PQR file with spaces between the fields and no chain letter, atoms N, CA, C, O and H, PARSE charges and radii, in Angstrom:
ATOM       1  N    MET     1      22.021   -6.399   -0.719 -0.4000 1.5000
ATOM       2  CA   MET     1      22.540   -7.303   -1.717 -0.0000 2.0000
ATOM       3  C    MET     1      23.923   -6.832   -2.173  0.5500 1.7000
ATOM       4  O    MET     1      24.164   -5.635   -2.331 -0.5500 1.4000
ATOM       5  N    LYS     2      24.813   -7.783   -2.377 -0.4000 1.5000
ATOM       6  CA   LYS     2      26.159   -7.454   -2.824 -0.0000 2.0000
ATOM       7  C    LYS     2      26.150   -7.076   -4.309  0.5500 1.7000
ATOM       8  O    LYS     2      25.288   -7.526   -5.065 -0.5500 1.4000
ATOM       9  H    LYS     2      24.617   -8.755   -2.248  0.4000 1.0000
ATOM      10  N    PRO     3      27.117   -6.245   -4.719 -0.5600 1.5000
ATOM      11  CA   PRO     3      27.179   -5.867   -6.138  0.2800 2.0000
ATOM      12  C    PRO     3      27.556   -7.065   -7.012  0.5500 1.7000
ATOM      13  O    PRO     3      28.123   -8.051   -6.541 -0.5500 1.4000
ATOM      14  N    ASP     4      27.226   -6.948   -8.287 -0.4000 1.5000
ATOM      15  CA   ASP     4      27.598   -7.992   -9.242 -0.0000 2.0000
ATOM      16  C    ASP     4      29.115   -8.145   -9.286  0.5500 1.7000
ATOM      17  O    ASP     4      29.860   -7.207   -9.000 -0.5500 1.4000
ATOM      18  H    ASP     4      26.765   -6.147   -8.669  0.4000 1.0000
ATOM      19  N    ILE     5      29.548   -9.331   -9.647 -0.4000 1.5000
ATOM      20  CA   ILE     5      30.977   -9.621   -9.808 -0.0000 2.0000
ATOM      21  C    ILE     5      31.320   -9.426  -11.279  0.5500 1.7000
ATOM      22  O    ILE     5      30.633   -9.963  -12.147 -0.5500 1.4000
ATOM      23  H    ILE     5      28.944  -10.092   -9.879  0.4000 1.0000
ATOM      24  N    GLU     6      32.359   -8.676  -11.569 -0.4000 1.5000
ATOM      25  CA   GLU     6      32.796   -8.508  -12.956 -0.0000 2.0000
ATOM      26  C    GLU     6      34.095   -9.261  -13.173  0.5500 1.7000
ATOM      27  O    GLU     6      35.046   -9.122  -12.405 -0.5500 1.4000
ATOM      28  H    GLU     6      32.918   -8.239  -10.864  0.4000 1.0000
ATOM      29  N    VAL     7      34.123  -10.063  -14.231 -0.4000 1.5000
ATOM      30  CA   VAL     7      35.313  -10.814  -14.617 -0.0000 2.0000
ATOM      31  C    VAL     7      35.655  -10.404  -16.047  0.5500 1.7000
ATOM      32  O    VAL     7      34.940  -10.753  -16.986 -0.5500 1.4000
ATOM      33  H    VAL     7      33.350  -10.176  -14.856  0.4000 1.0000
ATOM      34  N    ASP     8      36.736   -9.671  -16.204 -0.4000 1.5000
ATOM      35  CA   ASP     8      37.176   -9.249  -17.527 -0.0000 2.0000
ATOM      36  C    ASP     8      38.310  -10.170  -17.961  0.5500 1.7000
ATOM      37  O    ASP     8      39.450  -10.022  -17.520 -0.5500 1.4000
ATOM      38  H    ASP     8      37.317   -9.388  -15.440  0.4000 1.0000
ATOM      39  N    ALA     9      37.982  -11.120  -18.828 -0.4000 1.5000
ATOM      40  CA   ALA     9      38.964  -12.098  -19.296 -0.0000 2.0000
ATOM      41  C    ALA     9      39.281  -11.909  -20.773  0.5500 1.7000
ATOM      42  O    ALA     9      39.797  -12.814  -21.429 -0.5500 1.4000
ATOM      43  H    ALA     9      37.055  -11.241  -19.185  0.4000 1.0000
ATOM      44  N    ARG    10      38.970  -10.728  -21.285 -0.4000 1.5000
ATOM      45  CA   ARG    10      39.251  -10.465  -22.698 -0.0000 2.0000
ATOM      46  C    ARG    10      40.739  -10.547  -22.964  0.5500 1.7000
ATOM      47  O    ARG    10      41.554   -9.983  -22.235 -0.5500 1.4000
ATOM      48  H    ARG    10      38.551   -9.992  -20.751  0.4000 1.0000
ATOM      49  N    TRP    11      41.072  -11.257  -24.019 -0.4000 1.5000
ATOM      50  CA   TRP    11      42.417  -11.404  -24.573 -0.0000 2.0000
ATOM      51  C    TRP    11      43.361  -12.210  -23.691  0.5500 1.7000
ATOM      52  O    TRP    11      44.569  -12.211  -23.927 -0.5500 1.4000
ATOM      53  H    TRP    11      40.410  -11.715  -24.612  0.4000 1.0000
ATOM      54  N    LEU    12      42.839  -12.891  -22.686 -0.4000 1.5000
ATOM      55  CA   LEU    12      43.669  -13.803  -21.896 -0.0000 2.0000
ATOM      56  C    LEU    12      43.747  -15.150  -22.609  0.5500 1.7000
ATOM      57  O    LEU    12      42.813  -15.549  -23.305 -0.5500 1.4000
ATOM      58  H    LEU    12      41.858  -12.891  -22.493  0.4000 1.0000
ATOM      59  N    ASP    13      44.860  -15.841  -22.430 -0.4000 1.5000
ATOM      60  CA   ASP    13      45.037  -17.158  -23.031 -0.0000 2.0000
ATOM      61  C    ASP    13      44.375  -18.232  -22.177  0.5500 1.7000
ATOM      62  O    ASP    13      44.350  -18.127  -20.951 -0.5500 1.4000
ATOM      63  H    ASP    13      45.618  -15.517  -21.864  0.4000 1.0000
ATOM      64  N    PRO    14      43.837  -19.273  -22.828 -0.5600 1.5000
ATOM      65  CA   PRO    14      43.270  -20.392  -22.069  0.2800 2.0000
ATOM      66  C    PRO    14      44.370  -21.048  -21.235  0.5500 1.7000
ATOM      67  O    PRO    14      45.522  -21.081  -21.669 -0.5500 1.4000
ATOM      68  N    PRO    15      44.057  -21.551  -20.091 -0.5600 1.5000
ATOM      69  CA   PRO    15      42.734  -21.716  -19.480  0.2800 2.0000
ATOM      70  C    PRO    15      42.356  -20.582  -18.532  0.5500 1.7000
ATOM      71  O    PRO    15      41.400  -20.714  -17.769 -0.5500 1.4000
ATOM      72  N    GLU    16      43.092  -19.469  -18.569 -0.4000 1.5000
ATOM      73  CA   GLU    16      42.873  -18.391  -17.594 -0.0000 2.0000
ATOM      74  C    GLU    16      41.441  -17.837  -17.574  0.5500 1.7000
ATOM      75  O    GLU    16      40.916  -17.607  -16.484 -0.5500 1.4000
ATOM      76  H    GLU    16      43.869  -19.363  -19.189  0.4000 1.0000
ATOM      77  N    PRO    17      40.783  -17.612  -18.720 -0.5600 1.5000
ATOM      78  CA   PRO    17      39.394  -17.124  -18.641  0.2800 2.0000
ATOM      79  C    PRO    17      38.470  -18.080  -17.880  0.5500 1.7000
ATOM      80  O    PRO    17      37.658  -17.645  -17.063 -0.5500 1.4000
ATOM      81  N    MET    18      38.596  -19.387  -18.151 -0.4000 1.5000
ATOM      82  CA   MET    18      37.760  -20.367  -17.458 -0.0000 2.0000
ATOM      83  C    MET    18      38.094  -20.398  -15.963  0.5500 1.7000
ATOM      84  O    MET    18      37.193  -20.475  -15.128 -0.5500 1.4000
ATOM      85  H    MET    18      39.255  -19.741  -18.814  0.4000 1.0000
ATOM      86  N    GLU    19      39.357  -20.340  -15.634 -0.4000 1.5000
ATOM      87  CA   GLU    19      39.751  -20.337  -14.224 -0.0000 2.0000
ATOM      88  C    GLU    19      39.177  -19.121  -13.501  0.5500 1.7000
ATOM      89  O    GLU    19      38.680  -19.237  -12.381 -0.5500 1.4000
ATOM      90  H    GLU    19      40.089  -20.277  -16.312  0.4000 1.0000
ATOM      91  N    LYS    20      39.245  -17.962  -14.140 -0.4000 1.5000
ATOM      92  CA   LYS    20      38.737  -16.739  -13.508 -0.0000 2.0000
ATOM      93  C    LYS    20      37.225  -16.797  -13.294  0.5500 1.7000
ATOM      94  O    LYS    20      36.739  -16.411  -12.231 -0.5500 1.4000
ATOM      95  H    LYS    20      39.649  -17.867  -15.050  0.4000 1.0000
ATOM      96  N    VAL    21      36.475  -17.275  -14.294 -0.4000 1.5000
ATOM      97  CA   VAL    21      35.021  -17.310  -14.140 -0.0000 2.0000
ATOM      98  C    VAL    21      34.611  -18.390  -13.141  0.5500 1.7000
ATOM      99  O    VAL    21      33.649  -18.197  -12.396 -0.5500 1.4000
ATOM     100  H    VAL    21      36.870  -17.588  -15.157  0.4000 1.0000
ATOM     101  N    LEU    22      35.313  -19.518  -13.107 -0.4000 1.5000
ATOM     102  CA   LEU    22      34.990  -20.558  -12.121 -0.0000 2.0000
ATOM     103  C    LEU    22      35.276  -20.072  -10.695  0.5500 1.7000
ATOM     104  O    LEU    22      34.544  -20.404   -9.763 -0.5500 1.4000
ATOM     105  H    LEU    22      36.094  -19.675  -13.711  0.4000 1.0000
ATOM     106  N    ASP    23      36.342  -19.287  -10.535 -0.4000 1.5000
ATOM     107  CA   ASP    23      36.631  -18.690   -9.228 -0.0000 2.0000
ATOM     108  C    ASP    23      35.501  -17.752   -8.814  0.5500 1.7000
ATOM     109  O    ASP    23      35.073  -17.762   -7.660 -0.5500 1.4000
ATOM     110  H    ASP    23      36.937  -19.018  -11.292  0.4000 1.0000
ATOM     111  N    ALA    24      35.023  -16.951   -9.744 -0.4000 1.5000
ATOM     112  CA   ALA    24      33.920  -16.022   -9.449 -0.0000 2.0000
ATOM     113  C    ALA    24      32.646  -16.793   -9.098  0.5500 1.7000
ATOM     114  O    ALA    24      31.911  -16.391   -8.196 -0.5500 1.4000
ATOM     115  H    ALA    24      35.371  -16.943  -10.682  0.4000 1.0000
ATOM     116  N    ILE    25      32.383  -17.886   -9.793 -0.4000 1.5000
ATOM     117  CA   ILE    25      31.203  -18.701   -9.486 -0.0000 2.0000
ATOM     118  C    ILE    25      31.301  -19.238   -8.067  0.5500 1.7000
ATOM     119  O    ILE    25      30.293  -19.320   -7.364 -0.5500 1.4000
ATOM     120  H    ILE    25      32.980  -18.212  -10.526  0.4000 1.0000
ATOM     121  N    GLY    26      32.490  -19.598   -7.645 -0.4000 1.5000
ATOM     122  CA   GLY    26      32.698  -20.078   -6.281 -0.0000 2.0000
ATOM     123  C    GLY    26      32.410  -19.025   -5.226  0.5500 1.7000
ATOM     124  O    GLY    26      32.117  -19.368   -4.081 -0.5500 1.4000
ATOM     125  H    GLY    26      33.308  -19.531   -8.216  0.4000 1.0000
ATOM     126  N    ARG    27      32.486  -17.751   -5.587 -0.4000 1.5000
ATOM     127  CA   ARG    27      32.217  -16.643   -4.658 -0.0000 2.0000
ATOM     128  C    ARG    27      30.808  -16.084   -4.794  0.5500 1.7000
ATOM     129  O    ARG    27      30.414  -15.201   -4.032 -0.5500 1.4000
ATOM     130  H    ARG    27      32.724  -17.473   -6.517  0.4000 1.0000
ATOM     131  N    LEU    28      30.050  -16.590   -5.757 -0.4000 1.5000
ATOM     132  CA   LEU    28      28.706  -16.080   -6.044 -0.0000 2.0000
ATOM     133  C    LEU    28      27.768  -16.300   -4.865  0.5500 1.7000
ATOM     134  O    LEU    28      27.676  -17.405   -4.330 -0.5500 1.4000
ATOM     135  H    LEU    28      30.371  -17.307   -6.376  0.4000 1.0000
ATOM     136  N    GLU    29      27.074  -15.244   -4.466 -0.4000 1.5000
ATOM     137  CA   GLU    29      26.101  -15.326   -3.380 -0.0000 2.0000
ATOM     138  C    GLU    29      24.695  -15.229   -3.943  0.5500 1.7000
ATOM     139  O    GLU    29      24.497  -14.770   -5.068 -0.5500 1.4000
ATOM     140  H    GLU    29      27.149  -14.346   -4.900  0.4000 1.0000
ATOM     141  N    SER    30      23.733  -15.658   -3.167 -0.4000 1.5000
ATOM     142  CA   SER    30      22.343  -15.659   -3.600 -0.0000 2.0000
ATOM     143  C    SER    30      21.920  -14.272   -4.079  0.5500 1.7000
ATOM     144  O    SER    30      22.139  -13.277   -3.388 -0.5500 1.4000
ATOM     145  H    SER    30      23.894  -16.031   -2.253  0.4000 1.0000
ATOM     146  N    GLY    31      21.315  -14.212   -5.262 -0.4000 1.5000
ATOM     147  CA   GLY    31      20.852  -12.950   -5.824 -0.0000 2.0000
ATOM     148  C    GLY    31      21.908  -12.164   -6.576  0.5500 1.7000
ATOM     149  O    GLY    31      21.591  -11.180   -7.244 -0.5500 1.4000
ATOM     150  H    GLY    31      21.138  -15.020   -5.823  0.4000 1.0000
ATOM     151  N    GLN    32      23.145  -12.582   -6.477 -0.4000 1.5000
ATOM     152  CA   GLN    32      24.244  -11.886   -7.135 -0.0000 2.0000
ATOM     153  C    GLN    32      24.427  -12.445   -8.552  0.5500 1.7000
ATOM     154  O    GLN    32      24.067  -13.591   -8.821 -0.5500 1.4000
ATOM     155  H    GLN    32      23.402  -13.381   -5.934  0.4000 1.0000
ATOM     156  N    ARG    33      24.983  -11.636   -9.448 -0.4000 1.5000
ATOM     157  CA   ARG    33      25.254  -12.056  -10.813 -0.0000 2.0000
ATOM     158  C    ARG    33      26.736  -11.871  -11.127  0.5500 1.7000
ATOM     159  O    ARG    33      27.448  -11.135  -10.444 -0.5500 1.4000
ATOM     160  H    ARG    33      25.274  -10.705   -9.229  0.4000 1.0000
ATOM     161  N    ILE    34      27.178  -12.552  -12.169 -0.4000 1.5000
ATOM     162  CA   ILE    34      28.535  -12.379  -12.682 -0.0000 2.0000
ATOM     163  C    ILE    34      28.424  -11.784  -14.081  0.5500 1.7000
ATOM     164  O    ILE    34      27.637  -12.252  -14.904 -0.5500 1.4000
ATOM     165  H    ILE    34      26.600  -13.150  -12.725  0.4000 1.0000
ATOM     166  N    ARG    35      29.205  -10.767  -14.339 -0.4000 1.5000
ATOM     167  CA   ARG    35      29.318  -10.177  -15.687 -0.0000 2.0000
ATOM     168  C    ARG    35      30.682  -10.595  -16.213  0.5500 1.7000
ATOM     169  O    ARG    35      31.710  -10.060  -15.799 -0.5500 1.4000
ATOM     170  H    ARG    35      29.844  -10.387  -13.671  0.4000 1.0000
ATOM     171  N    PHE    36      30.680  -11.559  -17.129 -0.4000 1.5000
ATOM     172  CA   PHE    36      31.893  -12.175  -17.661 -0.0000 2.0000
ATOM     173  C    PHE    36      32.147  -11.633  -19.065  0.5500 1.7000
ATOM     174  O    PHE    36      31.328  -11.823  -19.965 -0.5500 1.4000
ATOM     175  H    PHE    36      29.844  -11.994  -17.465  0.4000 1.0000
ATOM     176  N    LEU    37      33.282  -10.958  -19.252 -0.4000 1.5000
ATOM     177  CA   LEU    37      33.649  -10.378  -20.540 -0.0000 2.0000
ATOM     178  C    LEU    37      34.756  -11.227  -21.155  0.5500 1.7000
ATOM     179  O    LEU    37      35.760  -11.522  -20.505 -0.5500 1.4000
ATOM     180  H    LEU    37      33.948  -10.804  -18.521  0.4000 1.0000
ATOM     181  N    ILE    38      34.562  -11.618  -22.418 -0.4000 1.5000
ATOM     182  CA   ILE    38      35.531  -12.503  -23.063 -0.0000 2.0000
ATOM     183  C    ILE    38      35.553  -12.218  -24.566  0.5500 1.7000
ATOM     184  O    ILE    38      34.564  -11.753  -25.132 -0.5500 1.4000
ATOM     185  H    ILE    38      33.747  -11.378  -22.945  0.4000 1.0000
ATOM     186  N    HIS    39      36.676  -12.497  -25.194 -0.4000 1.5000
ATOM     187  CA   HIS    39      36.874  -12.170  -26.607 -0.0000 2.0000
ATOM     188  C    HIS    39      36.359  -13.235  -27.572  0.5500 1.7000
ATOM     189  O    HIS    39      36.436  -13.047  -28.787 -0.5500 1.4000
ATOM     190  H    HIS    39      37.479  -12.874  -24.733  0.4000 1.0000
ATOM     191  N    ARG    40      35.847  -14.329  -27.067 -0.4000 1.5000
ATOM     192  CA   ARG    40      35.211  -15.336  -27.930 -0.0000 2.0000
ATOM     193  C    ARG    40      34.066  -15.949  -27.152  0.5500 1.7000
ATOM     194  O    ARG    40      34.074  -15.944  -25.921 -0.5500 1.4000
ATOM     195  H    ARG    40      35.785  -14.482  -26.080  0.4000 1.0000
ATOM     196  N    GLU    41      33.094  -16.471  -27.852 -0.4000 1.5000
ATOM     197  CA   GLU    41      31.955  -17.052  -27.140 -0.0000 2.0000
ATOM     198  C    GLU    41      32.421  -18.302  -26.397  0.5500 1.7000
ATOM     199  O    GLU    41      32.989  -19.207  -27.008 -0.5500 1.4000
ATOM     200  H    GLU    41      33.088  -16.475  -28.852  0.4000 1.0000
ATOM     201  N    PRO    42      32.187  -18.362  -25.089 -0.5600 1.5000
ATOM     202  CA   PRO    42      32.708  -19.452  -24.255  0.2800 2.0000
ATOM     203  C    PRO    42      31.797  -20.686  -24.272  0.5500 1.7000
ATOM     204  O    PRO    42      31.212  -21.041  -23.248 -0.5500 1.4000
ATOM     205  N    LEU    43      31.679  -21.329  -25.419 -0.4000 1.5000
ATOM     206  CA   LEU    43      30.762  -22.453  -25.578 -0.0000 2.0000
ATOM     207  C    LEU    43      30.954  -23.563  -24.534  0.5500 1.7000
ATOM     208  O    LEU    43      29.955  -24.088  -24.042 -0.5500 1.4000
ATOM     209  H    LEU    43      32.154  -21.041  -26.251  0.4000 1.0000
ATOM     210  N    PRO    44      32.199  -23.949  -24.167 -0.5600 1.5000
ATOM     211  CA   PRO    44      32.359  -25.003  -23.153  0.2800 2.0000
ATOM     212  C    PRO    44      31.788  -24.614  -21.780  0.5500 1.7000
ATOM     213  O    PRO    44      31.421  -25.486  -20.993 -0.5500 1.4000
ATOM     214  N    LEU    45      31.714  -23.324  -21.500 -0.4000 1.5000
ATOM     215  CA   LEU    45      31.198  -22.859  -20.213 -0.0000 2.0000
ATOM     216  C    LEU    45      29.710  -23.149  -20.054  0.5500 1.7000
ATOM     217  O    LEU    45      29.253  -23.431  -18.946 -0.5500 1.4000
ATOM     218  H    LEU    45      32.012  -22.616  -22.140  0.4000 1.0000
ATOM     219  N    TYR    46      28.956  -23.085  -21.129 -0.4000 1.5000
ATOM     220  CA   TYR    46      27.501  -23.200  -21.029 -0.0000 2.0000
ATOM     221  C    TYR    46      27.048  -24.526  -20.428  0.5500 1.7000
ATOM     222  O    TYR    46      26.139  -24.538  -19.597 -0.5500 1.4000
ATOM     223  H    TYR    46      29.327  -22.856  -22.029  0.4000 1.0000
ATOM     224  N    ASN    47      27.649  -25.627  -20.821 -0.4000 1.5000
ATOM     225  CA   ASN    47      27.278  -26.924  -20.261 -0.0000 2.0000
ATOM     226  C    ASN    47      27.649  -27.004  -18.779  0.5500 1.7000
ATOM     227  O    ASN    47      26.901  -27.569  -17.980 -0.5500 1.4000
ATOM     228  H    ASN    47      28.386  -25.617  -21.496  0.4000 1.0000
ATOM     229  N    LEU    48      28.789  -26.446  -18.417 -0.4000 1.5000
ATOM     230  CA   LEU    48      29.189  -26.422  -17.004 -0.0000 2.0000
ATOM     231  C    LEU    48      28.180  -25.636  -16.169  0.5500 1.7000
ATOM     232  O    LEU    48      27.809  -26.058  -15.074 -0.5500 1.4000
ATOM     233  H    LEU    48      29.397  -25.987  -19.066  0.4000 1.0000
ATOM     234  N    LEU    49      27.742  -24.500  -16.686 -0.4000 1.5000
ATOM     235  CA   LEU    49      26.764  -23.692  -15.955 -0.0000 2.0000
ATOM     236  C    LEU    49      25.473  -24.481  -15.750  0.5500 1.7000
ATOM     237  O    LEU    49      24.888  -24.454  -14.667 -0.5500 1.4000
ATOM     238  H    LEU    49      28.044  -24.157  -17.576  0.4000 1.0000
ATOM     239  N    LYS    50      25.042  -25.169  -16.772 -0.4000 1.5000
ATOM     240  CA   LYS    50      23.824  -25.981  -16.666 -0.0000 2.0000
ATOM     241  C    LYS    50      23.992  -27.055  -15.591  0.5500 1.7000
ATOM     242  O    LYS    50      23.090  -27.270  -14.781 -0.5500 1.4000
ATOM     243  H    LYS    50      25.517  -25.191  -17.652  0.4000 1.0000
ATOM     244  N    GLN    51      25.140  -27.725  -15.580 -0.4000 1.5000
ATOM     245  CA   GLN    51      25.418  -28.758  -14.573 -0.0000 2.0000
ATOM     246  C    GLN    51      25.440  -28.172  -13.162  0.5500 1.7000
ATOM     247  O    GLN    51      25.089  -28.858  -12.202 -0.5500 1.4000
ATOM     248  H    GLN    51      25.873  -27.551  -16.238  0.4000 1.0000
ATOM     249  N    MET    52      25.844  -26.922  -13.032 -0.4000 1.5000
ATOM     250  CA   MET    52      25.909  -26.248  -11.732 -0.0000 2.0000
ATOM     251  C    MET    52      24.566  -25.651  -11.326  0.5500 1.7000
ATOM     252  O    MET    52      24.433  -25.108  -10.230 -0.5500 1.4000
ATOM     253  H    MET    52      26.129  -26.365  -13.811  0.4000 1.0000
ATOM     254  N    GLY    53      23.582  -25.748  -12.198 -0.4000 1.5000
ATOM     255  CA   GLY    53      22.272  -25.192  -11.890 -0.0000 2.0000
ATOM     256  C    GLY    53      22.191  -23.686  -12.081  0.5500 1.7000
ATOM     257  O    GLY    53      21.337  -23.025  -11.491 -0.5500 1.4000
ATOM     258  H    GLY    53      23.690  -26.190  -13.089  0.4000 1.0000
ATOM     259  N    LEU    54      23.083  -23.143  -12.910 -0.4000 1.5000
ATOM     260  CA   LEU    54      23.106  -21.710  -13.166 -0.0000 2.0000
ATOM     261  C    LEU    54      22.606  -21.422  -14.579  0.5500 1.7000
ATOM     262  O    LEU    54      22.676  -22.278  -15.461 -0.5500 1.4000
ATOM     263  H    LEU    54      23.777  -23.680  -13.389  0.4000 1.0000
ATOM     264  N    ALA    55      22.112  -20.229  -14.776 -0.4000 1.5000
ATOM     265  CA   ALA    55      21.635  -19.780  -16.080 -0.0000 2.0000
ATOM     266  C    ALA    55      22.580  -18.699  -16.590  0.5500 1.7000
ATOM     267  O    ALA    55      23.393  -18.159  -15.841 -0.5500 1.4000
ATOM     268  H    ALA    55      22.055  -19.534  -14.059  0.4000 1.0000
ATOM     269  N    HIS    56      22.455  -18.398  -17.872 -0.4000 1.5000
ATOM     270  CA   HIS    56      23.282  -17.341  -18.456 -0.0000 2.0000
ATOM     271  C    HIS    56      22.524  -16.650  -19.574  0.5500 1.7000
ATOM     272  O    HIS    56      21.561  -17.172  -20.135 -0.5500 1.4000
ATOM     273  H    HIS    56      21.794  -18.838  -18.481  0.4000 1.0000
ATOM     274  N    ARG    57      23.003  -15.457  -19.869 -0.4000 1.5000
ATOM     275  CA   ARG    57      22.521  -14.684  -21.018 -0.0000 2.0000
ATOM     276  C    ARG    57      23.775  -14.126  -21.688  0.5500 1.7000
ATOM     277  O    ARG    57      24.610  -13.504  -21.031 -0.5500 1.4000
ATOM     278  H    ARG    57      23.785  -15.033  -19.413  0.4000 1.0000
ATOM     279  N    THR    58      23.903  -14.349  -22.988 -0.4000 1.5000
ATOM     280  CA   THR    58      25.090  -13.914  -23.733 -0.0000 2.0000
ATOM     281  C    THR    58      24.688  -12.893  -24.777  0.5500 1.7000
ATOM     282  O    THR    58      23.678  -13.042  -25.465 -0.5500 1.4000
ATOM     283  H    THR    58      23.225  -14.854  -23.522  0.4000 1.0000
ATOM     284  N    ARG    59      25.506  -11.845  -24.882 -0.4000 1.5000
ATOM     285  CA   ARG    59      25.254  -10.856  -25.936 -0.0000 2.0000
ATOM     286  C    ARG    59      26.597  -10.350  -26.459  0.5500 1.7000
ATOM     287  O    ARG    59      27.562  -10.223  -25.705 -0.5500 1.4000
ATOM     288  H    ARG    59      26.326  -11.724  -24.323  0.4000 1.0000
ATOM     289  N    PRO    60      26.644  -10.065  -27.761 -0.5600 1.5000
ATOM     290  CA   PRO    60      27.871   -9.480  -28.314  0.2800 2.0000
ATOM     291  C    PRO    60      28.023   -8.040  -27.847  0.5500 1.7000
ATOM     292  O    PRO    60      27.043   -7.316  -27.678 -0.5500 1.4000
ATOM     293  N    ILE    61      29.266   -7.645  -27.642 -0.4000 1.5000
ATOM     294  CA   ILE    61      29.585   -6.265  -27.273 -0.0000 2.0000
ATOM     295  C    ILE    61      30.664   -5.757  -28.226  0.5500 1.7000
ATOM     296  O    ILE    61      31.001   -6.427  -29.201 -0.5500 1.4000
ATOM     297  H    ILE    61      30.062   -8.234  -27.779  0.4000 1.0000
ATOM     298  N    GLU    62      31.195   -4.589  -27.946 -0.4000 1.5000
ATOM     299  CA   GLU    62      32.182   -3.972  -28.824 -0.0000 2.0000
ATOM     300  C    GLU    62      33.432   -4.842  -28.987  0.5500 1.7000
ATOM     301  O    GLU    62      33.700   -5.733  -28.181 -0.5500 1.4000
ATOM     302  H    GLU    62      30.921   -4.044  -27.153  0.4000 1.0000
ATOM     303  N    ASP    63      34.179   -4.560  -30.043 -0.4000 1.5000
ATOM     304  CA   ASP    63      35.448   -5.244  -30.344 -0.0000 2.0000
ATOM     305  C    ASP    63      35.287   -6.745  -30.563  0.5500 1.7000
ATOM     306  O    ASP    63      36.217   -7.512  -30.311 -0.5500 1.4000
ATOM     307  H    ASP    63      33.961   -3.836  -30.698  0.4000 1.0000
ATOM     308  N    HIS    64      34.115   -7.167  -31.030 -0.4000 1.5000
ATOM     309  CA   HIS    64      33.852   -8.583  -31.315 -0.0000 2.0000
ATOM     310  C    HIS    64      33.991   -9.457  -30.069  0.5500 1.7000
ATOM     311  O    HIS    64      34.371  -10.624  -30.161 -0.5500 1.4000
ATOM     312  H    HIS    64      33.360   -6.544  -31.235  0.4000 1.0000
ATOM     313  N    CYS    65      33.688   -8.897  -28.931 -0.4000 1.5000
ATOM     314  CA   CYS    65      33.733   -9.616  -27.661 -0.0000 2.0000
ATOM     315  C    CYS    65      32.318   -9.986  -27.222  0.5500 1.7000
ATOM     316  O    CYS    65      31.338   -9.642  -27.883 -0.5500 1.4000
ATOM     317  H    CYS    65      33.379   -7.949  -28.856  0.4000 1.0000
ATOM     318  N    TYR    66      32.231  -10.689  -26.103 -0.4000 1.5000
ATOM     319  CA   TYR    66      30.945  -11.123  -25.571 -0.0000 2.0000
ATOM     320  C    TYR    66      30.833  -10.762  -24.096  0.5500 1.7000
ATOM     321  O    TYR    66      31.823  -10.740  -23.365 -0.5500 1.4000
ATOM     322  H    TYR    66      33.027  -10.969  -25.567  0.4000 1.0000
ATOM     323  N    GLU    67      29.610  -10.481  -23.681 -0.4000 1.5000
ATOM     324  CA   GLU    67      29.276  -10.305  -22.277 -0.0000 2.0000
ATOM     325  C    GLU    67      28.349  -11.458  -21.904  0.5500 1.7000
ATOM     326  O    GLU    67      27.276  -11.624  -22.483 -0.5500 1.4000
ATOM     327  H    GLU    67      28.806  -10.499  -24.275  0.4000 1.0000
ATOM     328  N    VAL    68      28.782  -12.245  -20.932 -0.4000 1.5000
ATOM     329  CA   VAL    68      27.979  -13.364  -20.455 -0.0000 2.0000
ATOM     330  C    VAL    68      27.553  -13.024  -19.027  0.5500 1.7000
ATOM     331  O    VAL    68      28.393  -12.867  -18.140 -0.5500 1.4000
ATOM     332  H    VAL    68      29.654  -12.110  -20.461  0.4000 1.0000
ATOM     333  N    THR    69      26.261  -12.914  -18.818 -0.4000 1.5000
ATOM     334  CA   THR    69      25.733  -12.669  -17.480 -0.0000 2.0000
ATOM     335  C    THR    69      25.325  -14.018  -16.904  0.5500 1.7000
ATOM     336  O    THR    69      24.531  -14.744  -17.502 -0.5500 1.4000
ATOM     337  H    THR    69      25.579  -13.041  -19.538  0.4000 1.0000
ATOM     338  N    ILE    70      25.869  -14.344  -15.748 -0.4000 1.5000
ATOM     339  CA   ILE    70      25.628  -15.632  -15.092 -0.0000 2.0000
ATOM     340  C    ILE    70      24.826  -15.365  -13.833  0.5500 1.7000
ATOM     341  O    ILE    70      25.143  -14.455  -13.066 -0.5500 1.4000
ATOM     342  H    ILE    70      26.513  -13.754  -15.261  0.4000 1.0000
ATOM     343  N    PHE    71      23.772  -16.172  -13.620 -0.4000 1.5000
ATOM     344  CA   PHE    71      22.881  -15.925  -12.490 -0.0000 2.0000
ATOM     345  C    PHE    71      22.137  -17.193  -12.115  0.5500 1.7000
ATOM     346  O    PHE    71      22.102  -18.157  -12.879 -0.5500 1.4000
ATOM     347  H    PHE    71      23.515  -16.911  -14.243  0.4000 1.0000
ATOM     348  N    GLU    72      21.546  -17.182  -10.936 -0.4000 1.5000
ATOM     349  CA   GLU    72      20.696  -18.283  -10.508 -0.0000 2.0000
ATOM     350  C    GLU    72      19.366  -18.181  -11.256  0.5500 1.7000
ATOM     351  O    GLU    72      18.818  -17.086  -11.378 -0.5500 1.4000
ATOM     352  H    GLU    72      21.574  -16.398  -10.315  0.4000 1.0000
ATOM     353  N    PRO    73      18.840  -19.292  -11.757 -0.5600 1.5000
ATOM     354  CA   PRO    73      17.538  -19.219  -12.432  0.2800 2.0000
ATOM     355  C    PRO    73      16.482  -18.571  -11.526  0.5500 1.7000
ATOM     356  O    PRO    73      16.386  -18.884  -10.339 -0.5500 1.4000
ATOM     357  N    GLY    74      15.716  -17.686  -12.096 -0.4000 1.5000
ATOM     358  CA   GLY    74      14.666  -17.005  -11.342 -0.0000 2.0000
ATOM     359  C    GLY    74      15.122  -15.749  -10.642  0.5500 1.7000
ATOM     360  O    GLY    74      14.297  -15.033  -10.075 -0.5500 1.4000
ATOM     361  H    GLY    74      15.794  -17.431  -13.059  0.4000 1.0000
ATOM     362  N    SER    75      16.434  -15.450  -10.661 -0.4000 1.5000
ATOM     363  CA   SER    75      16.914  -14.242   -9.970 -0.0000 2.0000
ATOM     364  C    SER    75      17.333  -13.149  -10.925  0.5500 1.7000
ATOM     365  O    SER    75      17.836  -12.114  -10.487 -0.5500 1.4000
ATOM     366  H    SER    75      17.105  -16.032  -11.122  0.4000 1.0000
ATOM     367  N    GLU    76      17.141  -13.349  -12.227 -0.4000 1.5000
ATOM     368  CA   GLU    76      17.529  -12.317  -13.189 -0.0000 2.0000
ATOM     369  C    GLU    76      16.584  -11.135  -13.095  0.5500 1.7000
ATOM     370  O    GLU    76      15.364  -11.294  -13.042 -0.5500 1.4000
ATOM     371  H    GLU    76      16.733  -14.189  -12.583  0.4000 1.0000
ATOM     372  N    SER    77      17.172   -9.943  -13.075 -0.4000 1.5000
ATOM     373  CA   SER    77      16.331   -8.736  -13.003 -0.0000 2.0000
ATOM     374  C    SER    77      16.188   -8.079  -14.340  0.5500 1.7000
ATOM     375  O    SER    77      15.515   -7.055  -14.455 -0.5500 1.4000
ATOM     376  H    SER    77      18.163   -9.814  -13.118  0.4000 1.0000
C-alpha cells in the first residue's frame, strides 16, 4: 500500500488550499488517505467530498489549525 498523501495548506490564500487538496484527491489510490492541514475549517470541502463518495474526519490541531483526514468509506484504519 502506498503511503498517505500529506497536503499542508496552512496559511495559503484561497483558492490554493482547495486546489491542492483536489489535486491530491485526483491522485488518491484505493486504501490510501489524505492528511490535509489547513488554518481554518474547510466547510465547503465537506459537501464536495460527499459528492465524490469520500469520507472525512476533522480534528483541531495546534495553532488553531485543522487536520482533515480524507478516505474512502470503509477503509479508515
